[in-house]
Structure formats: C-alpha cells, structure tokens
N, C-alpha and C positions, 0 to 999 in steps of 0.2 A: 259178492258185494252186499253189505248189510242193507236192510230194507229202509233205513233212514235216508238212503240215496233216493239212499234210496228213497048233429054230428056228421054222418058218412058223406053227405054231399059237400059239406064244408071242407072235409079233408080232401075230397076230389078236386075242388076248386083250388085249394092251396097247392096241391101237387102240380096242377096244371099251370098255375101262376109261376111256381118255381121253375118248371121246365121251360116255360116261355121266356122267363127272365134269363135263364142260362143260354138259351138259343140266341137271344138278342145280344147278350154280352159277348159270347164266345164264337157265335156263328159257326164257321166251318171247323173251328178248333174243338168243337164238342167231341168228347172222347167216350169210349165205351170200354167196359171191363170185359176182356175176352175170356178170362177164366179166373176163378178164385179157388185157392187150395187152403183148406183148414189145417192149421198146424197145432191147434189146441182149442180150448173152450172159447178163448177171446182173440186168438191170434190167427191171422190168415195172410197169405200172399195173393195179391191181385195183379194180373197181367193186364196192362193198360195199353190200348191201341192209341198211339200218339201221333198226331199230325206234325207236331213240332219236332219230333225225333225221326219221323219217317219209319217208325217201327213200333213194336210193342216193347214196353219196359215194365219192370216189376216195382211194386210198392208193397211194403210190409205194413199191415195195420194191426193195432191192438184196440179192440172195441171195449166200450165200457161194460162193467158188470151189469147184467140184467138188460143188455141192449135189446134182445129179441122180445122181452116181455113188456117193453115200454115203447110201443110202436109210434106214439105221437110226439116223442121227445126229441129235441135236437141237442147237439153237443159241440162244445168248442174243440179245436184241434191243435195239438202240439206237434209241429213238424220237427223231426230230428234228422240232421244231415250227416252223412258219413264223410270220411276223409279220403286222402289220396291212396290209390292202390288197395282199396277196400270196396265194400259194396253195401247194399241196403240192409243186409243181415247183421251189420256190425253192432248196432245198439243192443239187439237182443242177445247177441253172442258174447259181448263184452260186459254187459251190465245186467242188473235185475229189473229192467224197466217194466217188464210184465208184472212182476210181483209188486213193484212200487206203485203202479197205477191201479192196482186192485182196489175197488171201492171208490175210486175217484171218477167223477162223471165227465170224462173227456175221451176223445179219440186220439191215439198216437199214430202218426203217419210217418213212415220212413221211406221216402222215394229214392229211386235209383239216380245216380249222377254220373254214370259211366265209370270206366276204370281209373280215370284221373281224379274223380271226385270233385271236379271244378264245375259247379252248377251254373253255367253261364251260357249266353248265346255265343257260340264259337264262330269265329270269322270264317272258317272253312270246316264246317261240321254241324253237329246237332245243336238244337236250342233247348238246353236243359233248364234255363231260366223260365221260359214259357211253360214247359212241362210241369215244373214244380210250383210255380206261382199262379198259373191259370188252369191248366188241364187237370191236374190232380185235385185241386179244390172243387172244380166243377163236378168231377166224378163223385167226390165225397158228399157234396151237397145233394146230388141227385140220387145216389144209391145207398148212402150210409148216414143220412140225416145230420150232416155236419152243419153247424151254424156258421155265421160269418165271423165269429171270434177266433182269431188265430195267434199263435206265438211260434217262434222258430228258434232253434238252437243247433249248433254244429261244432264239430271238432276239426281242427286243421283247415283243409280246403272247404270243409263244411261250415267252419266258423266264418270263412270268407263269404260263403253263400248266405249264411244267416244275415250278416250285416249288409251285404250287397242287395239281397232281395228286399230287405226292409227299407234301405235307403233309396233304392230305385223305384220302389212302389209305396210311396208315403201313405200312411194310415191303413195299409193292408194288414200289417201285423201289429198286435197290441204290445208285443215285447220281442226282443231278439237277444240271444246270448251267444258269445263266441268263446271257445276254449282253445287257446293256442292258434287262433285264426290268422289268416293272411289279410291284414286290414288296411295296408297301404301298398298296393301292388306295384307302385313305381318308386318305392323307397330303395335306397342303395342296397344292392345285393339281392333284392327280391325277384326281379325279372329272371335272373339265372336260375333261381329255385323253381319258378314256374316252368321255365324251359326244360329243366331236368325232369320234372314230373311228366311233361308231355313226351320227352324223349324216352323215358323209361317204359312208357306204354307203346313205344314204336309208332307214334303218330307223327305226321309231317311237321317239321319245324315251322314256327310262325302261324300254325293253324288255330291257335287260341285267339289272340287279338291282333295278330300281325307283329311287326317290329315296333318296339316301344319308342324308338327314335323316329321312324318314318310314319308311324300310325299313332301319334300321341293322343289324338282326340278319342280314338277308340279305347285306348288304355285308360284314359281319364274317365270316360263315361262308365266304365265298369269298375272303377276304383272306389271302394267304400269311403275312403278318406275324402276323395274329391266330391262325393255325393252325400257327405255327412249331414248337410242341411235338411235332407229328406227324412232324417231320423227324429226330428223335433216331435215331441209328443209320444214317442215310443219308449217303453221301458227297456233299459239297456244294461247288459252285464258283459264285462270283458275281463278275461283272465289270461295270464301268460307268465311263464317262468323265465328266469335269467339263463337257465341252461348250464353251460360249462362253468360259469362263474358260480362257485358254491355247489357244483354238482357232485355226483357220486362216482363219476368215471365211466359211465355208460356213454361212450363217446358220440356215436352217431345221433341218437335222439336228443342228446343234450346240446350238440352243436347246432342242430336244426332249430331247436328252441331258442338258442342264443341268437341265431340269425334273424328270427322273427320278432325278437324282443323290441328293437328300435321301431319297427313298423307298427307294432301295437301302441307304443307310446305316442308316435306321431298321430295316430288316429284319435286317441283319447285326448291329446293336447288340442287337436282341432275341434273336438266336441266342446272342450272347455272354452275355447275362444268364441264359439258360437253360442255359448250359454245353454248347451244341451246337457242335462244331467245324465250321468252314467255311473254305475257301480263298478269299481275296478278291484281286481285282486292281482297285484304283481308280487310274485314270490321269488325268493332266492333259490337257485338250483332248479330242479325239476327237469323233466324230459318231455319229448314230444310223444306221449304215450297215454294209454287208457288209465294207467295207475293214477295219473293226475287229473285226467278229464272226468273220471267218475266222481272224484272229490269236488271238482268245480261245479258239476251239475247239481250236486247236493247243495252247495252254497248258493247257487242261482235259483233254486227251485222256488223259494218264497216269492221272488219277484215274478217268475213265470206263472205261478199259481194265482197270484193276485190279478195279473193281466187276463188270465183265462177264466177267472171267477170260480175256481175250484179250491177245495180245502188244501191248506199247506201241509 
C-alpha cells in the first residue's frame, strides 16, 4: 500500500501521581504486561493480563520514532480495531501503518477482540469493551507514556467497536472512524449477520447480547445508532459501499457490504437528526475487504490527525 495511506524528583512525583490516579480510576482492573516481544525497531506485541477477559490477551503496538530517546514526552494514541474472523495483527499485515506513522508522534495500539472481532461486553463471555476502553489505555499510560488524547478506527466489526466505544463512553475519544462497520445492530437483516459471525466461531447461540426480541434493552444499549447522542463533540467518519449494486461480481464480500449499507445510512441519518456532524463516504460497488478499507483510512486520516494533534 502506498505511503500516502498511507527535575528528577518532579518526575518521580508525576509518575506517582499517575499511578495513584490509575489505581483510583481502575481499582482491581489495573492490568499488567506479562511479556513484550519486539518485532521491529518500533513494533512490539504485548501480552496483557486482563481481569475483564479472565486471561491474557495480546495488543500490538507501534511506538513513535525516537520513543526511547524522549523519556519525558507523552503521546496520543490511535486505536485500530480488527474485523471478524481476524486478529490484532491484521492492520500491520494488510496495510503499511508502520511506515505511514514513521515520524509522526503518536502511539498506534491494535488490541485483540477475540475471534469474532466484536469488541463488546458479551452477555455470556468476556468483556472486550472494558479491555479495550479501560484496561489497555491504563497500561499504555503507565508503561508507554500515553497521553489522554485518543482516536479509534476500525473495519467491519471493528468499525462497530469504534462507534460503540465512542458513543458509550462520551468524550473518551476525540475522533472515531468506521469502514464498512455494523452501525445499527437492530436494523433489518443485521442480527442474523451477527448470529452468523458467532456461529462461525462455534460459540453458543445468543451468547453475544441474548435474543434481540427477548433482550431488546441489551441490544439497544450496545447499538451505536441508539447511543448516537453520546457522539456529540467527537470527530466522525463513516464509509460504506453499496456492494452488489454496481459491484464487480465478487459475490460474498459484495453481498455482505450490501447487507450493511442500509444500517450505515440509518446510523448517519440519526446523527443528522441529532445535529451531530459526520463526514460520510458512501460509494457505489465495493466489497467487504481491505482493498477498500485501506483507501478509506487514507481519506479519514486528516480528521483523525487533527483530533490527535499530529501532522496530516
């Protein structure tokens, strides 16, 4: 992918204050890094011991250039979320995010969301929302000098996560971007898609949020469209393709993209009714694949960069 995508006592007191603040904020949810594996000069995988998940889970980090040489500096964080049936390595595998962020003063964090890629508090299962929104940021603040400035972006179910995290935790993220995300989880045809994702990973039926008919409040509470008011003041970018209509004949990814098209429109229509600004890119054709998501990341980058306070 092209690159256009493309003193001492004072420091001690500050560190102590940060640690105390994290303990007060997260209490028993304070997490530790069990191990860190260097993959390159700036890239490493961290194994995080998570109370929310009841196990250790990986996070891939890309640190700023010159991170080790500037011990007193803090950095904003861009969280990149993966999609269904993928993992935390997808952004470095499918894009040139490492080269793209060279020379930009930010941390890129790519947390695990399990095999389904649905980063939520499961009704019968782990709490990936707490892991991503509370535990990982606490670890980054404590061990990697992350500041409180954050933006989040994701593909597919990760696009759901980006908007759900930002909506359910107002003012936590300065910006959120979704590329082919699931943005109205109760829109016609969407619950069966989520059921299929869960079933493909051989997880128990209804383990996500229960039955959408019998447990409507749970589904609503985790629906980005229903929680859209929480996005006021957040920089927003939403893109989605029409899929089969105008597509190239790649049936499966284009059909899935078509199925999510109305859901995305319902979400951004709700934002319009609420008077919440959002940049949208709805395009003819397209598929549910990285070929389109890389392009959309490029288009959304100026908005994300402004929110993070880094060069475009």
